[in-house]
Each structure stands twice: as C-alpha cells, then as structure tokens.
C-alpha positions in Angstrom: 8.8 16.0 -9.9 5.2 14.8 -10.0 2.3 17.2 -8.6 -1.4 16.6 -8.5 -2.0 18.9 -11.2 0.6 17.5 -13.4 -1.1 13.6 -13.0 -4.4 15.2 -13.8 -3.0 16.6 -16.8 -1.5 13.4 -17.9 -4.9 11.8 -17.4 -6.4 14.7 -19.8 -3.7 14.0 -22.4 -3.9 10.3 -22.3 -7.7 10.8 -23.5 -7.3 13.4 -25.9 -8.2 16.4 -24.0 -6.6 19.8 -23.3 -4.3 20.4 -20.5 -5.4 22.9 -17.8 -3.6 25.4 -15.8 -5.5 24.7 -12.7 -7.8 21.9 -11.6 -10.9 24.2 -11.7 -10.2 25.1 -15.3 -12.5 22.7 -17.1 -15.2 20.2 -16.0 -13.3 17.3 -17.0 -10.3 18.3 -14.7 -12.7 18.7 -11.8 -14.1 15.3 -12.2 -10.4 13.8 -12.6 -9.7 15.6 -9.3 -12.8 14.3 -7.6 -11.6 10.8 -8.5 -7.8 11.5 -7.6 -7.7 10.7 -4.2 -9.4 7.5 -4.3 -7.6 6.3 -7.3 -4.2 7.3 -5.7 -4.7 5.7 -2.4 -5.8 2.3 -4.3 -2.9 2.3 -6.3 -0.5 2.8 -3.4 -2.1 0.3 -1.3 -2.0 -2.3 -3.9 1.7 -2.9 -3.9 4.8 -2.3 -1.5 6.2 0.6 -3.2 9.6 1.5 -1.8 9.1 4.9 -2.2 5.9 4.8 0.2 7.3 2.6 2.8 8.0 4.0 6.1 9.2 2.7 9.4 7.9 4.1 12.8 7.5 3.4 16.4 4.0 3.2 17.8 2.9 4.0 21.3 0.1 2.0 22.7 -3.4 3.2 23.1 -4.0 4.1 26.9 -7.2 1.6 26.8 -6.3 -2.1 26.4 -8.9 -4.4 24.3 -11.5 -5.8 26.0 -10.2 -9.4 25.6 -7.9 -11.8 23.7 -5.2 -9.1 23.4 -3.1 -7.3 25.8 -2.6 -3.9 23.9 -3.9 -1.7 20.8 -1.7 0.3 18.7 -3.4 2.9 16.5 -2.2 2.9 13.1 -0.5 6.3 11.7 -3.3 8.4 10.0 -1.2 8.1 6.6 -1.1 4.4 7.0 -2.8 2.4 3.9 -1.3 -0.9 4.2 0.6 -2.7 7.1 3.6 -4.5 6.1 3.8 -7.3 8.6 7.0 -8.4 10.1 8.6 -11.7 9.1 8.1 -13.8 11.9 6.5 -17.0 13.2 3.6 -16.8 15.4 2.6 -13.2 14.7 -0.4 -12.4 16.8 -1.3 -9.2 15.2 -5.0 -8.4 14.4 -6.1 -5.2 12.6 -9.3 -3.9 14.0 -11.2 -0.8 15.2 -10.3 0.1 18.7 -11.6 3.2 20.6 -12.5 4.8 17.3 -9.1 4.2 15.5 -8.0 1.5 13.3 -5.4 -0.5 15.5 -3.1 -3.3 15.6 -4.4 -5.5 18.7 -1.5 -7.9 19.8 -0.2 -9.5 22.9 3.2 -8.1 22.3 4.0 -6.4 25.6 7.1 -4.2 24.6 5.9 -0.6 23.8 6.6 1.1 21.3 5.6 -1.3 18.4 8.1 -1.3 15.4 6.1 -1.0 12.4 6.5 -0.8 8.7 3.8 0.4 6.3 2.8 1.9 3.0 2.1 5.6 3.6 0.0 8.0 1.7 3.3 9.3 0.2 3.0 12.9 -1.3 3.5 13.1 -5.1 7.0 14.6 -4.6 8.2 11.3 -3.6 6.5 9.3 -6.5 8.4 7.0 -8.9 8.3 8.3 -12.3 6.6 5.0 -13.6 4.1 5.2 -10.8 3.2 8.7 -11.9 2.5 7.5 -15.4 0.5 4.7 -14.1 -1.6 6.9 -12.1 -2.2 9.2 -14.9 -3.4 6.2 -16.8 -5.7 4.9 -14.1 -7.3 8.4 -14.0 -7.6 8.6 -17.7 -9.2 5.2 -17.6 -11.6 6.6 -15.2 -12.7 9.6 -17.4 -12.2 8.1 -20.9 -15.9 6.9 -21.8 -17.3 10.4 -20.7 -14.7 12.3 -22.9 -14.7 10.0 -26.0 -18.1 8.0 -25.7 -16.1 5.0 -26.9 -15.6 1.7 -25.3 -12.4 1.0 -27.5 -11.0 4.2 -26.1 -11.5 3.2 -22.8 -10.3 -0.3 -23.3 -7.0 0.9 -25.0 -6.6 3.3 -21.9 -7.0 0.2 -19.6 -4.4 -1.9 -21.4 -1.9 1.1 -21.4 -2.4 1.2 -17.6 -2.1 -2.3 -17.3 1.3 -2.5 -19.2 2.8 0.5 -17.2 1.5 -1.1 -14.0 3.3 -4.3 -15.0 6.5 -2.4 -15.5 6.3 -0.4 -12.5 5.8 -3.5 -10.3 8.9 -5.1 -12.0 11.4 -2.5 -11.4 9.9 -1.8 -7.8 10.6 -5.9 -7.0 14.3 -5.3 -8.4 14.9 -2.5 -6.0 13.9 -4.3 -2.9 15.8 -6.9 -0.9 13.5 -10.0 -0.5 12.4 -10.4 3.0 13.5 -13.7 4.6 10.9 -16.3 5.2 9.7 -16.9 8.7 12.0 -19.6 10.6 10.1 -22.4 11.8 11.4 -23.2 15.3 10.3 -26.9 14.9 12.3 -27.6 11.7 15.2 -25.5 12.9 15.5 -27.6 16.2 15.4 -31.0 14.0 18.0 -29.5 11.7 20.3 -28.3 14.4 19.9 -31.4 16.5 18.5 -29.2 19.4 15.6 -32.0 19.8 18.3 -34.8 19.9 18.1 -36.7 23.4 14.2 -35.4 23.8 12.0 -38.1 25.1 8.7 -38.0 22.8 7.1 -40.6 24.6 4.9 -43.1 22.9 3.8 -42.3 19.3 
C-alpha cells in the first residue's frame, strides 16, 4: 500500500539519496514534500485513472447564474477533472460561480449526475502510478542532488516509460465510452425522416 512518505522515499532512491523515516528528516525530503501535492494533482488530472474515478450526485447552488444558464452545480472539493457525459448537445460550462468552481448548465433535473477524477488517497493508487509519481518527484529534485543534467534526463526518461505503461494498463481496464449518438444520422438510418417534407432545396 502506497503512502506519501513511501513515494517520497522512492523519489530519493531514484536520485541516489538515502531513505528517510520521516518527511522532516532531510533537506531533500522536505523539498520533495513541498512539490508533492502539486505533482500528485497534475499526474492524477492528466489521465482518466480508474482508481481515482468517482460518481456523485451534485445538488444545484441556491443562486442561479446571472444569464445564459439555468443552474450552477458546485464541483466536489476533491474534483481534479470532470469526465463529461457521452451525450450530444451537452451544454455544460465550467466557471467560477459564487466563489466556487461550478458546472453551469440548462439541465433542469437536480441533482446532477457527475463523474470525475478525484484527489484519491495514496491507499488507492495503482502500483504503476506509485512508481510513476516517485519518478516524477525524482525528476523534480534530480538536478539539485546530482548537479547532473544527464541524471535528470535519465530520470525523465524513466518517468516517461513508466507513465506509458501505466496509461496502457489503465486503458485496458476501462470499457470504452460509447460515442455520442447523432440524432440526425440516427433518424436517417432508421427511416424516421421518411415522408418528411424538406421543402425546396
């Protein structure tokens, strides 16, 4: 099971530094810890990771948008990326509303069904994601430790290789979303428009 300290130790090992028993034990581990939250969130947001995907029902904000949209739905506090529904004519817009990042929409049925990538806890991390995050942190601190551009570049290449494999396996475990159905094409294919008078062209 992954942990914040464990991932920081992976980063330290990747650059040839000693492991620590606590984040505060070395100047380098403190530096890695300072970068941790940002790098973790970037890597989670960058892909539709299965372990970080969540489904929730979101209640509408009590204050409606000033114009163009009927309702605003504040995003959950742990939301890093919205996974939009596979649907034609989707009118969702993500904007700041009443001090909170929200989905603005004309969808009138509340609550709003939402799928999103969450700020998942380390206990949920896939092992390859854990390795990838350790490499990303190692890449961040590599030059300071080694004073070597080649070491930093090697760390970046290792990160790239592990990220590719992590994304490949994640893609295998996901059932592909269906493509949105075009109502006009469906009407043509099923004969729903048979007998429609299109007028002069």
